[in-house]
C-alpha positions as a printed Julia matrix, in Angstrom:
275×3 Matrix{Float64}:
  -0.53  -45.25   34.54
   1.9   -42.03   34.02
   1.52  -39.97   30.83
   3.99  -38.86   28.18
   5.84  -35.75   29.27
   5.49  -34.34   25.55
   3.21  -31.09   26.31
   0.54  -29.75   23.74
   0.73  -26.35   23.93
  -0.61  -25.2    20.94
  -4.75  -26.65   22.17
  -6.52  -24.88   23.68
 -10.09  -26.49   25.07
 -13.06  -24.76   25.59
 -16.09  -25.24   27.54
 -19.24  -24.02   26.62
 -21.88  -23.36   29.44
 -20.84  -25.57   31.66
 -23.5   -26.76   34.2
 -21.74  -28.76   37.41
 -18.75  -27.45   39.23
 -17.22  -31.16   39.09
 -17.42  -31.18   35.31
 -15.03  -28.45   35.41
 -12.29  -30.32   37.82
 -12.85  -33.45   36.15
 -11.86  -31.78   32.14
  -8.89  -29.8    33.8
  -7.39  -33.34   35.58
  -7.68  -35.07   31.97
  -6.02  -32.18   30.8
  -2.9   -32.19   33.55
  -2.85  -36.05   32.23
  -2.15  -35.67   28.83
  -0.08  -32.39   29.07
  -2.65  -29.73   28.65
  -3.47  -26.11   30.28
  -5.59  -23.69   28.19
  -8.64  -24.01   29.43
 -11.57  -21.19   28.59
 -14.52  -21.52   30.01
 -17.78  -19.9    27.68
 -20.26  -18.84   30.07
 -20.32  -20.82   32.97
 -23.33  -21.81   34.39
 -21.51  -23.13   37.68
 -18.99  -21.23   40.05
 -16.19  -22.94   40.72
 -15.93  -24.22   44.34
 -14.72  -26.58   46.3
 -16.23  -29.93   44.95
 -14.67  -28.78   41.37
 -11.62  -27.99   43.43
 -11.42  -31.9    44.57
 -12.39  -33.44   41.45
  -9.58  -31.24   39.6
  -6.82  -33.6    41.79
  -3.46  -31.88   40.97
  -4.69  -29.66   38.12
  -5.32  -26.86   40.32
  -2.41  -24.81   38.41
  -5.03  -25.58   35.59
  -8.32  -24.47   37.07
  -6.51  -21.33   38.59
  -5.5   -20.14   34.91
  -9.39  -20.47   33.19
  -9.61  -17.82   30.7
 -13.88  -17.19   30.8
 -15.11  -15.8    27.8
 -18.55  -13.86   26.96
 -19.3   -16.48   23.65
 -18.3   -18.73   21.6
 -16.59  -16.5    18.87
 -14.65  -14.81   21.81
 -13.19  -18.43   22.81
 -12.31  -19.21   19.35
 -10.64  -16.23   18.65
  -6.92  -16.72   17.46
  -7.54  -20.44   16.25
  -5.89  -22.04   12.94
  -8.46  -25.0    13.84
 -11.46  -25.37   15.65
 -12.76  -28.99   16.22
 -16.88  -28.85   17.85
 -17.58  -32.18   19.85
 -20.79  -34.05   18.87
 -22.46  -36.8    19.59
 -25.05  -36.72   17.35
 -24.51  -37.87   13.33
 -26.86  -36.1    10.88
 -27.66  -38.45    7.89
 -29.68  -35.61    6.16
 -27.94  -33.99    3.44
 -28.16  -30.57    4.05
 -27.04  -30.87    7.75
 -23.51  -30.11    6.72
 -21.97  -29.42    9.95
 -23.02  -32.67   11.38
 -20.55  -34.67    9.25
 -17.87  -35.77   12.12
 -14.38  -36.94   12.36
 -13.57  -39.49   14.62
 -10.69  -38.62   17.85
  -8.45  -40.38   16.01
  -8.35  -38.85   12.87
  -8.32  -36.12   14.77
  -4.69  -36.94   16.5
  -3.72  -37.79   12.63
  -4.76  -34.95   10.66
  -3.1   -32.34   13.74
  -0.07  -34.93   13.3
   3.12  -32.7    12.84
   1.53  -29.6    12.48
   2.38  -25.91   13.59
  -0.33  -23.73   14.83
  -3.27  -23.64   17.7
  -6.36  -26.05   17.85
  -9.22  -25.61   19.79
 -11.69  -28.11   20.66
 -15.08  -27.1    21.51
 -16.98  -29.27   24.37
 -20.84  -28.34   24.93
 -23.04  -28.75   27.85
 -23.54  -31.84   29.54
 -26.57  -33.5    28.17
 -27.24  -31.58   25.36
 -24.29  -30.4    23.87
 -23.46  -27.83   21.32
 -26.14  -26.51   18.53
 -26.14  -26.65   15.43
 -25.33  -23.07   14.96
 -22.74  -23.38   17.45
 -20.65  -26.2    15.73
 -21.35  -24.24   12.8
 -18.66  -21.69   13.91
 -16.52  -24.38   14.23
 -14.51  -25.72   11.28
 -15.12  -29.41   11.9
 -17.38  -31.84   13.96
 -16.0   -34.73   15.93
 -17.6   -37.86   17.47
 -16.53  -40.58   19.79
 -17.98  -43.99   18.25
 -19.95  -45.41   20.77
 -22.59  -48.12   21.17
 -26.27  -47.06   19.15
 -27.81  -47.9    22.22
 -26.4   -44.84   24.15
 -24.14  -42.7    22.36
 -23.38  -39.92   24.61
 -20.64  -39.71   27.13
 -19.68  -38.13   29.81
 -18.29  -34.67   29.35
 -15.17  -35.59   31.43
 -14.78  -39.04   29.83
 -15.04  -37.33   26.65
 -12.66  -35.05   26.87
 -10.4   -37.54   28.34
 -10.26  -39.9    24.99
  -9.77  -36.83   22.7
  -7.07  -35.73   24.73
  -5.25  -39.12   25.0
  -5.97  -39.73   21.11
  -4.36  -36.38   20.1
  -1.32  -36.32   22.71
  -0.71  -40.09   21.11
   0.31  -38.22   17.91
   2.22  -35.52   19.49
   6.06  -35.47   20.18
   6.78  -34.66   16.5
   8.58  -31.35   15.2
   5.8   -30.01   13.4
   6.84  -29.48    9.75
   4.16  -27.75    8.29
   2.52  -24.3     9.56
  -1.59  -24.51    9.97
  -3.57  -22.36    7.6
  -4.82  -19.24    9.43
  -8.39  -18.26    9.62
  -7.78  -15.08    8.32
  -6.78  -16.59    5.07
  -9.64  -19.51    5.14
 -12.19  -16.82    5.5
 -10.77  -15.35    2.13
 -10.94  -18.46    0.3
 -14.23  -19.11    1.31
 -15.14  -15.12   -0.1
 -13.29  -15.89   -3.52
 -14.86  -18.72   -3.94
 -18.97  -17.92   -2.74
 -18.19  -14.76   -5.23
 -17.14  -17.09   -8.05
 -20.23  -19.32   -7.4
 -22.58  -16.13   -7.59
 -20.92  -14.97  -10.73
 -21.99  -18.38  -12.51
 -25.28  -18.2   -11.56
 -25.66  -20.43   -8.84
 -28.84  -19.78   -6.72
 -28.08  -18.39   -3.19
 -29.39  -21.02   -0.99
 -26.85  -23.83   -3.35
 -23.93  -21.22   -2.6
 -24.66  -21.26    1.32
 -24.68  -25.06    0.93
 -21.25  -24.9    -0.77
 -19.68  -22.65    1.56
 -20.55  -24.96    4.17
 -19.51  -27.7     2.64
 -16.52  -26.6     1.26
 -15.6   -25.15    5.13
 -16.09  -28.9     6.14
 -13.75  -30.2     3.71
 -11.22  -27.52    4.77
 -11.59  -28.01    8.49
 -11.13  -31.66    7.95
  -8.12  -31.47    5.9
  -6.86  -28.89    8.95
  -5.23  -27.05    5.4
  -1.49  -26.2     5.38
  -0.42  -22.82    4.99
   0.96  -23.06    1.68
  -1.94  -25.0     0.37
  -4.14  -22.51    1.68
  -2.16  -19.75   -0.48
  -2.34  -21.44   -3.64
  -6.0   -21.8    -3.32
  -6.65  -18.65   -2.84
  -4.28  -17.17   -5.5
  -6.46  -19.55   -7.63
  -9.9   -19.01   -6.65
  -9.13  -15.02   -7.3
  -8.08  -15.3   -10.62
 -11.22  -17.35  -11.13
 -13.24  -14.84   -9.4
 -11.1   -11.83  -11.64
 -11.58  -13.54  -14.59
 -15.58  -14.18  -14.48
 -16.09  -11.31  -13.24
 -14.6    -9.59  -15.91
 -16.93   -8.32  -18.87
 -17.21   -9.83  -22.46
 -15.21   -7.95  -24.92
 -17.28   -6.74  -27.86
 -15.02   -7.67  -30.42
 -15.36  -10.89  -28.76
 -18.91  -11.31  -29.16
 -18.17  -10.13  -32.75
 -16.07  -12.45  -33.61
 -17.73  -15.4   -31.98
 -21.22  -14.83  -34.11
 -19.25  -14.91  -37.5
 -17.95  -18.42  -37.07
 -20.05  -20.36  -39.7
 -21.16  -23.68  -38.81
 -18.84  -25.49  -41.49
 -16.17  -23.41  -39.82
 -16.59  -25.17  -37.0
 -16.96  -28.58  -39.03
 -13.78  -28.2   -40.92
 -11.09  -26.14  -38.71
  -8.78  -27.81  -36.01
  -8.91  -25.12  -33.08
  -6.41  -26.7   -31.33
  -4.32  -26.52  -33.12
  -4.61  -22.85  -34.19
  -4.95  -21.78  -30.96
  -1.66  -23.53  -29.71
   0.46  -20.28  -30.7
  -1.59  -17.77  -28.77
   0.12  -16.06  -26.74
  -0.79  -16.54  -22.87
  -2.53  -14.48  -20.27
  -0.13  -13.59  -17.38
  -0.48  -12.17  -14.43
C-alpha cells in the first residue's frame, strides 16, 4: 500500500544503542514509508553495513543522514516533546515514569501542533532503562497480548509512525511549549512545594508526576506561559516573610470577634495587589 504524501518534518526518531545493523535498516525503511527522515542513533553497538543497507530498501537517504549522539541527553536537545517507548507497564504508585500512553493517544496529542517531537526506542530485548525513560517527557506503550507484550523494534516503530502519520496533514494551530519553559514550570513548582514544608521525597514524586502530566498533555506555549506566571507568583508569595504588624493584628483578634464579624463583607473593599 502506498503511504500518504504528507510529511512529518518535525518528528525525530531516536534509537538507543541498537545491537543489530538490520534493526537500523528496518526502522529507516518504516520511517520512509511514513514520510520521516530525521534519525538519531545513540551509542550504536552495531556498525551499519551491507546487511543493514539491504534491509533499508529505498530508505538509503535516511540511512545516509543518520546523526550519531554520544548520549540520550544529547539526542534530546532541541525537542519540544520527547516520548520514551516501553513494553513494560508498572503498577507501582512510586514508579511514575511507567504510566504510558498508546500510539493512538500520541497521534491525538500532537495533532495540529507546531514543534519538534522525539520518539525514543530502546535496545532490542531490553528496551530503555527507568533512568532513560525519566529523561523523556512522557512514555508510550503498544497494547499487546499479555502472553507476549514485547514487539520487534521495527514493528513497534512502524505502528507508532502509522498512528502519528494518520493524524498529520492538518495545519498547526498551536505551538508546543519549549523545554526551557517546562523546566521553569517544574522549578517554580519545586520551590513552592519546598516553601510549603513538603518533604524532599514527596517533592521529588510531585515533580515526576507533574512532568508526566505536562508530557502527556503536550502543553502549548500559551498555556505554559500562564502556568509559569501563576507558579512564579505563588513561589514569590510563599517566599515573602510575614510582616510583623500582620502578626500582631492577627493576635489582637478576640474569640468573640471571630464569631460576630462578617469577615467577607469587611474585607471586600480592600485594595488588591497587582504585579
